[in-house]
DRENVO-699807 format. One record per residue (C-alpha): chain; residue number from 1; residue in three letters; x, y, z. Coordinates in pm, whole numbers, plus 32768, in hexadecimal, padded with zeros to 4 digits. Layout:
N
SITE  ch    i   aa     X     Y     Z
SITE   A  NUM  Ala     X     Y     Z
...
END
This chain:
368
SITE  ch    i   aa     X     Y     Z
SITE   A    1  Met  A24E  5BE4  B3A6
SITE   A    2  Glu  A1CF  5CD8  B27E
SITE   A    3  Ile  A2A4  5CF4  B162
SITE   A    4  Arg  A22B  5E22  B074
SITE   A    5  Gly  A235  5EA3  AF14
SITE   A    6  Gly  A30D  5D76  AE7B
SITE   A    7  Arg  A2B1  5CE1  AD30
SITE   A    8  Val  A240  5B87  AD93
SITE   A    9  Phe  A22D  5A5F  ACD3
SITE   A   10  Cys  A0BE  59FA  ACE7
SITE   A   11  Pro  A014  5896  ACE9
SITE   A   12  Asp  9F8D  58E2  AB88
SITE   A   13  Gly  A102  5912  AAFD
SITE   A   14  Val  A0E7  5A8A  AAE8
SITE   A   15  Phe  A1C9  5B8F  ABA1
SITE   A   16  Arg  A0F4  5C83  AC6C
SITE   A   17  Asp  A125  5DBD  AD39
SITE   A   18  Thr  A0A2  5D4D  AE7A
SITE   A   19  Asp  A0CA  5D00  AFFD
SITE   A   20  Ile  A125  5BE0  B0AB
SITE   A   21  Tyr  A0D6  5B6A  B206
SITE   A   22  Ile  A185  5A65  B2DE
SITE   A   23  Glu  A121  59E6  B42E
SITE   A   24  Asn  A1B8  58CB  B4F6
SITE   A   25  Gly  A27A  585F  B3CE
SITE   A   26  Arg  A149  5854  B2D7
SITE   A   27  Phe  A0B0  5938  B1B3
SITE   A   28  Thr  9F96  59D0  B24F
SITE   A   29  Glu  9EA3  5AD3  B1DC
SITE   A   30  Ser  9F0A  5BC6  B2DF
SITE   A   31  Ser  A009  5C18  B411
SITE   A   32  Ser  A001  5CA7  B543
SITE   A   33  Asp  A170  5C91  B5B3
SITE   A   34  Gly  A1BC  5E0F  B53D
SITE   A   35  His  A301  5D82  B485
SITE   A   36  Ile  A2DD  5E36  B33E
SITE   A   37  Met  A3E8  5E07  B22E
SITE   A   38  Asn  A3EC  5EF6  B0EB
SITE   A   39  Ala  A443  5E11  AFC1
SITE   A   40  Ala  A3C7  5F1C  AEAB
SITE   A   41  Gly  A49A  5EE8  AD7D
SITE   A   42  Tyr  A4EC  5D73  ADC0
SITE   A   43  Tyr  A471  5C3D  AD31
SITE   A   44  Ile  A3EB  5B38  AE41
SITE   A   45  Ile  A3E0  59D3  ADDF
SITE   A   46  Pro  A3AD  5889  AE93
SITE   A   47  Gly  A4E1  57D5  AF03
SITE   A   48  Leu  A595  56F8  AE09
SITE   A   49  Ile  A555  5568  AE25
SITE   A   50  Asp  A687  549D  ADA7
SITE   A   51  Ile  A600  532D  AD5A
SITE   A   52  His  A713  52A8  AC9E
SITE   A   53  Met  A874  52E8  AD59
SITE   A   54  His  A9A0  523B  ADDB
SITE   A   55  Gly  AA77  530E  AE90
SITE   A   56  Cys  AB35  546A  AEB7
SITE   A   57  Val  AC3D  5522  AF7E
SITE   A   58  Gly  AD20  53E8  AF3E
SITE   A   59  Tyr  AC3C  52D2  AFC8
SITE   A   60  Asp  ABB3  51C2  AF1B
SITE   A   61  Phe  AA5E  5171  AFBB
SITE   A   62  Ser  AA6A  4FF3  AF6F
SITE   A   63  Ser  AB8B  4FFE  B076
SITE   A   64  Ala  AB46  510A  B14E
SITE   A   65  Thr  AB46  513D  B2BF
SITE   A   66  Val  AA09  51CE  B372
SITE   A   67  Gln  AB0E  52F3  B38A
SITE   A   68  Gln  AB5D  5315  B21A
SITE   A   69  Ile  AA07  5304  B1C8
SITE   A   70  Arg  A9B2  5438  B2C4
SITE   A   71  Ala  AAD5  54F5  B1FE
SITE   A   72  Met  AA06  549F  B0AB
SITE   A   73  Gly  A8C3  550C  B153
SITE   A   74  Glu  A949  5645  B1E3
SITE   A   75  Tyr  AA2A  5697  B096
SITE   A   76  Leu  A8BF  566D  AFDB
SITE   A   77  Ala  A7E3  5733  B0A4
SITE   A   78  Gly  A900  583B  B05F
SITE   A   79  Phe  A896  584B  AEF3
SITE   A   80  Gly  A71C  5838  AF30
SITE   A   81  Val  A6EA  56B3  AF15
SITE   A   82  Thr  A61F  567F  B01F
SITE   A   83  Asn  A5AA  552B  AFEF
SITE   A   84  Phe  A675  541A  AF4F
SITE   A   85  Cys  A678  528C  AEEF
SITE   A   86  Pro  A7C4  51FB  AEF0
SITE   A   87  Ala  A802  50C4  AE11
SITE   A   88  Val  A8D6  4F9D  AE4E
SITE   A   89  Met  A9A0  4F17  AD15
SITE   A   90  Ser  A9B9  4DA5  ACD1
SITE   A   91  Leu  AA5A  4D12  AE01
SITE   A   92  Pro  AA8D  4BD9  AEFB
SITE   A   93  Glu  A92F  4BAE  AFAF
SITE   A   94  Glu  A9DC  4C0D  B0F3
SITE   A   95  Gln  AA69  4D3D  B081
SITE   A   96  Met  A922  4DD4  AFF7
SITE   A   97  Ala  A877  4D71  B147
SITE   A   98  Glu  A97D  4E25  B1FE
SITE   A   99  Ala  A952  4F61  B137
SITE   A  100  Phe  A7CB  4F58  B168
SITE   A  101  Arg  A80B  4F23  B2D5
SITE   A  102  Asn  A8D9  504A  B2E9
SITE   A  103  Ala  A7E4  5121  B218
SITE   A  104  Val  A6D9  50EA  B332
SITE   A  105  Glu  A7BC  512B  B450
SITE   A  106  Tyr  A809  5263  B392
SITE   A  107  Glu  A690  52AE  B368
SITE   A  108  Ala  A647  527B  B4DC
SITE   A  109  His  A73F  5372  B541
SITE   A  110  Arg  A74C  544D  B3F4
SITE   A  111  Gly  A79C  55A0  B4AA
SITE   A  112  Cys  A7BF  56B6  B3B5
SITE   A  113  Gly  A7E7  55F2  B290
SITE   A  114  Ala  A709  55A2  B170
SITE   A  115  Tyr  A5DF  54B5  B198
SITE   A  116  Leu  A633  5367  B141
SITE   A  117  Arg  A4D6  52EF  B0E0
SITE   A  118  Ala  A515  51B9  B006
SITE   A  119  Leu  A61B  50CF  AF76
SITE   A  120  Arg  A64C  502F  AE2D
SITE   A  121  Met  A6F9  4EC8  AD9E
SITE   A  122  Glu  A796  4F3C  AC52
SITE   A  123  Gly  A82C  4DEF  AC4C
SITE   A  124  Pro  A851  4CC6  AC2F
SITE   A  125  Phe  A742  4C7A  AB2A
SITE   A  126  Leu  A7E2  4CF9  AA16
SITE   A  127  Ser  A850  4C91  A8AA
SITE   A  128  Pro  A9C7  4C57  A885
SITE   A  129  Glu  A9AD  4CF9  A745
SITE   A  130  Lys  A983  4E4A  A7DF
SITE   A  131  Ser  AA35  4E35  A91C
SITE   A  132  Gly  AA99  4F88  A910
SITE   A  133  Ala  AB79  4FC8  AA57
SITE   A  134  Gln  AABB  4E8C  AB11
SITE   A  135  Asp  AB90  4D63  AB50
SITE   A  136  Glu  AB25  4C49  AAB5
SITE   A  137  Gln  AB84  4B3C  AB6F
SITE   A  138  Tyr  AA6A  4B87  AC6C
SITE   A  139  Phe  A965  4B7D  AB59
SITE   A  140  Arg  A868  4A74  ABAB
SITE   A  141  Glu  A6F4  4A05  AB1D
SITE   A  142  Pro  A5D4  4ADD  ABAE
SITE   A  143  Asp  A59E  4A6D  ACFD
SITE   A  144  Lys  A45E  4AD4  ADD9
SITE   A  145  Asp  A4E3  4A40  AF19
SITE   A  146  Leu  A62B  4B13  AEFA
SITE   A  147  Val  A54A  4C6B  AED2
SITE   A  148  Glu  A486  4BE4  B00F
SITE   A  149  Arg  A5C8  4B95  B0D1
SITE   A  150  Met  A63D  4CF2  B074
SITE   A  151  Gln  A500  4D91  B0E2
SITE   A  152  Lys  A516  4D14  B225
SITE   A  153  Glu  A677  4DA2  B242
SITE   A  154  Ala  A611  4EF6  B1C3
SITE   A  155  Asp  A4CE  4F03  B2CE
SITE   A  156  Gly  A3EF  4F2D  B1C6
SITE   A  157  Leu  A4A4  506D  B109
SITE   A  158  Leu  A4EC  4F91  AFDB
SITE   A  159  Arg  A41F  501F  AEB1
SITE   A  160  Ile  A4B8  5003  AD45
SITE   A  161  Ile  A520  4EC6  ACBB
SITE   A  162  Asp  A5F9  4EC0  AB79
SITE   A  163  Val  A5B0  4D91  AA98
SITE   A  164  Ala  A627  4D32  A941
SITE   A  165  Pro  A4EE  4CB7  A898
SITE   A  166  Glu  A586  4BB5  A7BC
SITE   A  167  Leu  A610  4B0F  A8B4
SITE   A  168  Tyr  A56D  49A2  A912
SITE   A  169  Gly  A46F  49DF  AA3C
SITE   A  170  Ser  A46B  4B43  AA07
SITE   A  171  Leu  A305  4B56  A9B4
SITE   A  172  Ala  A2A8  4A80  AABB
SITE   A  173  Leu  A349  4B42  ABC3
SITE   A  174  Ile  A2CD  4CA2  AB1F
SITE   A  175  His  A164  4C01  AB52
SITE   A  176  Asp  A19F  4B94  ACB3
SITE   A  177  Leu  A243  4CE9  AD1B
SITE   A  178  Ala  A171  4DE5  AC59
SITE   A  179  Gly  A0AB  4EBA  AD5B
SITE   A  180  Arg  A1A1  4E82  AE7B
SITE   A  181  Tyr  A2BC  4F0B  ADC3
SITE   A  182  Arg  A317  4FE7  ACA0
SITE   A  183  Ile  A3B3  4EE5  AB90
SITE   A  184  Ser  A497  4FD5  AABB
SITE   A  185  Leu  A525  4F2B  A98A
SITE   A  186  Gly  A68C  4F59  A914
SITE   A  187  His  A7DD  4ED6  A8CB
SITE   A  188  Ser  A72F  4E09  A7DB
SITE   A  189  Thr  A736  4D96  A66C
SITE   A  190  Ala  A5BF  4D7D  A65A
SITE   A  191  Asp  A541  4DB0  A524
SITE   A  192  Tyr  A3CF  4E71  A4FB
SITE   A  193  Lys  A2EF  4D3D  A50B
SITE   A  194  Arg  A3A6  4CC8  A62A
SITE   A  195  Thr  A3A2  4E15  A708
SITE   A  196  Met  A214  4E37  A6C5
SITE   A  197  Ala  A1ED  4CE9  A758
SITE   A  198  Ala  A29A  4D45  A88F
SITE   A  199  Phe  A1C2  4E94  A89A
SITE   A  200  Asp  A098  4DA7  A879
SITE   A  201  Ala  A118  4CF6  A989
SITE   A  202  Gly  A147  4E2E  AA7D
SITE   A  203  Ala  A274  4ECA  AA1E
SITE   A  204  Thr  A24C  5030  AA61
SITE   A  205  Gln  A382  50E7  AA21
SITE   A  206  Val  A4C9  50E6  A939
SITE   A  207  Thr  A635  511B  A9C0
SITE   A  208  His  A6DE  5233  A944
SITE   A  209  Leu  A66A  5247  A802
SITE   A  210  Tyr  A746  5212  A6E8
SITE   A  211  Asn  A867  51A1  A7B6
SITE   A  212  Gly  A883  5021  A7EA
SITE   A  213  Met  A798  4FA2  A6B8
SITE   A  214  Ile  A782  4F76  A553
SITE   A  215  Pro  A75E  50C7  A48E
SITE   A  216  Met  A623  511D  A3FA
SITE   A  217  His  A606  5097  A272
SITE   A  218  His  A4EE  50EE  A181
SITE   A  219  Arg  A4C7  4F44  A13B
SITE   A  220  Glu  A4FA  4F1E  A2BB
SITE   A  221  Pro  A48B  5012  A3C5
SITE   A  222  Gly  A519  4F5A  A4BE
SITE   A  223  Met  A4E3  4FB6  A636
SITE   A  224  Ile  A4FF  5140  A603
SITE   A  225  Gly  A3CE  5105  A4E7
SITE   A  226  Ala  A2FC  502F  A5BF
SITE   A  227  Ala  A32D  512A  A6D7
SITE   A  228  Met  A297  5246  A5EB
SITE   A  229  Asp  A175  5169  A5AE
SITE   A  230  His  A119  510A  A715
SITE   A  231  Glu  A085  524F  A79C
SITE   A  232  Arg  A07E  51E1  A90F
SITE   A  233  Cys  A1E8  51AC  A93E
SITE   A  234  Phe  A2EA  5294  A9CC
SITE   A  235  Val  A445  52C7  A916
SITE   A  236  Glu  A590  5330  A9CA
SITE   A  237  Leu  A661  541E  A92C
SITE   A  238  Ile  A7CD  5463  A99F
SITE   A  239  Gly  A7DF  55F2  A972
SITE   A  240  Asp  A97C  5610  A981
SITE   A  241  Gly  A9B1  5657  A7FD
SITE   A  242  Val  AA86  553C  A801
SITE   A  243  His  A9AE  540D  A807
SITE   A  244  Val  A8B7  54B1  A714
SITE   A  245  Asp  A90F  55B7  A620
SITE   A  246  Asp  A860  5711  A67B
SITE   A  247  Ala  A7A1  5705  A523
SITE   A  248  Met  A713  55A2  A58A
SITE   A  249  Leu  A6A2  5639  A6F2
SITE   A  250  Arg  A5E1  5744  A646
SITE   A  251  Asn  A52C  5628  A546
SITE   A  252  Thr  A4EF  5532  A64B
SITE   A  253  Phe  A425  5645  A718
SITE   A  254  Arg  A36D  5686  A5C5
SITE   A  255  Met  A328  5509  A589
SITE   A  256  Phe  A2BE  5492  A6D3
SITE   A  257  Gly  A243  55E0  A77F
SITE   A  258  Asp  A287  564B  A8B6
SITE   A  259  Asp  A183  5589  A970
SITE   A  260  Arg  A273  5435  A93D
SITE   A  261  Ile  A3EC  54AF  A96B
SITE   A  262  Ile  A4A4  5491  AAA1
SITE   A  263  Leu  A5DE  5548  AA8D
SITE   A  264  Val  A70A  547E  AB54
SITE   A  265  Ser  A849  549F  ABC7
SITE   A  266  Asp  A8BE  5359  ABB9
SITE   A  267  Cys  A9CC  53EC  AC75
SITE   A  268  Met  AB01  5333  ACF7
SITE   A  269  Ser  AC11  5359  AE0F
SITE   A  270  Ala  ACEC  5446  AD5A
SITE   A  271  Thr  ABD3  5548  AD42
SITE   A  272  Gly  AC1E  5673  AE08
SITE   A  273  Met  AD92  55F0  ADF1
SITE   A  274  Glu  AEC2  5666  AD07
SITE   A  275  Asp  AF38  5589  ABF5
SITE   A  276  Gly  AFC9  544D  AC57
SITE   A  277  Met  AF8E  52B9  AC9C
SITE   A  278  Tyr  AE4B  524D  AD58
SITE   A  279  Leu  AD92  5120  ADA7
SITE   A  280  Leu  AC21  50CE  AD1A
SITE   A  281  Gly  AB9B  4F7F  AD86
SITE   A  282  Gly  AD15  4F0D  ADAE
SITE   A  283  Lys  AD79  4F6F  AC4D
SITE   A  284  Gln  AE96  5061  AC22
SITE   A  285  Val  AE18  51A6  AB6D
SITE   A  286  Arg  AF0B  52A2  AAE0
SITE   A  287  Val  AE6B  5412  AAD2
SITE   A  288  Glu  AF0D  5516  A9DD
SITE   A  289  Asp  AE81  5649  A987
SITE   A  290  Gly  AD3B  5615  AA64
SITE   A  291  Val  ACF7  54C5  A990
SITE   A  292  Ala  ACFE  536F  AA39
SITE   A  293  Thr  AD5D  5231  A992
SITE   A  294  Leu  ADC5  50D8  A9E3
SITE   A  295  Ala  AF2F  50E6  AA2F
SITE   A  296  Gly  AFE2  5056  A8DB
SITE   A  297  Thr  AEA8  50AD  A7FE
SITE   A  298  Asn  ADC5  518C  A753
SITE   A  299  Val  AC85  5110  A823
SITE   A  300  Leu  ABC7  5210  A8C8
SITE   A  301  Ala  ABA7  51BB  AA29
SITE   A  302  Gly  AAB5  52B6  AAD6
SITE   A  303  Ser  AA9B  5431  AACF
SITE   A  304  Thr  AB93  551E  ABB2
SITE   A  305  Met  AA72  5637  ABD2
SITE   A  306  Asn  A969  5636  ACDD
SITE   A  307  Leu  A7FA  565E  AC95
SITE   A  308  Met  A805  57DA  ACC0
SITE   A  309  Glu  A912  57E4  ABBA
SITE   A  310  Cys  A853  5716  AAD0
SITE   A  311  Phe  A719  57F8  AAE3
SITE   A  312  Leu  A7FA  5922  AAB6
SITE   A  313  His  A88F  5884  A970
SITE   A  314  Thr  A74B  5814  A8E8
SITE   A  315  Val  A6BC  5963  A913
SITE   A  316  Lys  A7E1  5A51  A8A7
SITE   A  317  Lys  A8A8  5951  A7B8
SITE   A  318  Ala  A7B1  5888  A71F
SITE   A  319  Arg  A6AA  599D  A735
SITE   A  320  Val  A589  58D2  A7A1
SITE   A  321  Arg  A461  5984  A830
SITE   A  322  Met  A495  59C4  A98F
SITE   A  323  Glu  A345  5976  AA0C
SITE   A  324  Ser  A35A  5820  A981
SITE   A  325  Val  A4B9  57EA  AA05
SITE   A  326  Val  A426  5837  AB7B
SITE   A  327  Lys  A317  5739  AB34
SITE   A  328  Ala  A423  5655  AAD8
SITE   A  329  Val  A4EC  566A  AC28
SITE   A  330  Thr  A3D1  56A6  AD0D
SITE   A  331  Glu  A277  5616  ACC2
SITE   A  332  Asn  A2C6  54FF  ABEF
SITE   A  333  Pro  A3CF  5456  ACB5
SITE   A  334  Ala  A2F1  5459  ADE3
SITE   A  335  Arg  A1D9  53B6  AD08
SITE   A  336  Ser  A2D7  52BF  ACC1
SITE   A  337  Leu  A325  5281  AE2C
SITE   A  338  Gly  A1D1  5297  AEA0
SITE   A  339  Ile  A1F8  53C4  AF8A
SITE   A  340  Phe  A12B  54B5  AEA5
SITE   A  341  Ser  A048  54E1  AFC1
SITE   A  342  Gln  A15C  556A  B09B
SITE   A  343  Tyr  A250  55E3  AFC8
SITE   A  344  Gly  A297  567F  AE56
SITE   A  345  Ser  A1B8  57B9  AE43
SITE   A  346  Ile  A170  58DE  AF1E
SITE   A  347  Glu  A000  58BE  AFA1
SITE   A  348  Pro  9F49  58B3  B0EA
SITE   A  349  Gly  9F73  579D  B1C0
SITE   A  350  Lys  A0C6  5721  B133
SITE   A  351  Ile  A21C  5721  B1C6
SITE   A  352  Ala  A2DB  5874  B17D
SITE   A  353  His  A3F2  582E  B0D5
SITE   A  354  Ile  A43D  596B  AFF4
SITE   A  355  Leu  A57B  59EE  AF30
SITE   A  356  Ile  A586  5B74  AF16
SITE   A  357  Leu  A623  5BBF  ADBA
SITE   A  358  Asp  A6C2  5D1A  AD33
SITE   A  359  Glu  A66B  5D7F  ABD9
SITE   A  360  Asp  A78D  5CCF  AB5B
SITE   A  361  Leu  A72C  5BA9  AC05
SITE   A  362  Asn  A82D  5BB7  AD1F
SITE   A  363  Leu  A7DC  5B06  AE43
SITE   A  364  Val  A7A0  5BF4  AF36
SITE   A  365  Ser  A705  5B3C  B074
SITE   A  366  Val  A67C  59C9  B0BB
SITE   A  367  Ile  A53F  59A5  B1C0
SITE   A  368  Phe  A4EC  5862  B242
END
């Protein structure tokens, strides 16, 4: 296939009018199959990669069957999310194991849905003081053996482990797992000093920046200030305009730069659905006007936007430079998951996942 004349997002982070070639599902330097697509006047970007999501179309990953995960994957692919990393909440061990087994089965017989290239444990190594929508009764001290048991159930797909660094044994766990897993810090009351110690132990990411952590203060910068000082860590940012104000979305890109920000959806079962009552990790969530909160409280409980909607919101509403946001939903999450050698940019040799957008950024076509 040859795709001619589109404004292609190139590996150096710039849009250029150029041609794309695809052979046998990969980007190449030429094509001989005679299939030509005219993309003049359209943007072409890599497929989106969501590294933090919990569900959609009425289904919660933590309790989803293989068929329900398939419905999620097909929904996401229809919105340009070609790779996704679903996360389990803090749950009984067997329920987490079952979720991972179902994910493995989904990927083995994926069909036309988004690729499930990694899995995530957002719990249970979290702080009760910053539990958010997580169920505190299943919180536990950091446990390397639990991670290894879950990795066995996940058939090697488990990639991201969330940890509150102030917990007893957290630094030892981070040190032991760093390199084989990406350790993301969050749901935490950790101060600047403790967070920096976690980075020194091997943590390299922060979970949904600003949410589930102490605010940054001029006398105690906390986790946010530590992340700013640690230049090799990624920070996740929920781009729905609810979890983080639009002004802070803009300013976070200014503070951290587009090399370090991963835009995530943190979407839950209500995504793609109407307002109403839904489940998130076994807890009841009420959705009103698209805002999800734990039933009977004002505690935010995940987003109702998919990653494409977060991308559009961050570009159009928060007015962040489009090139920066594209990088935050393609290259940076691919690097976080360790799959950038195959995904996340448009260059010869990589698997051909691309989105074609019109001038108003409406999604015209998904090729993957």
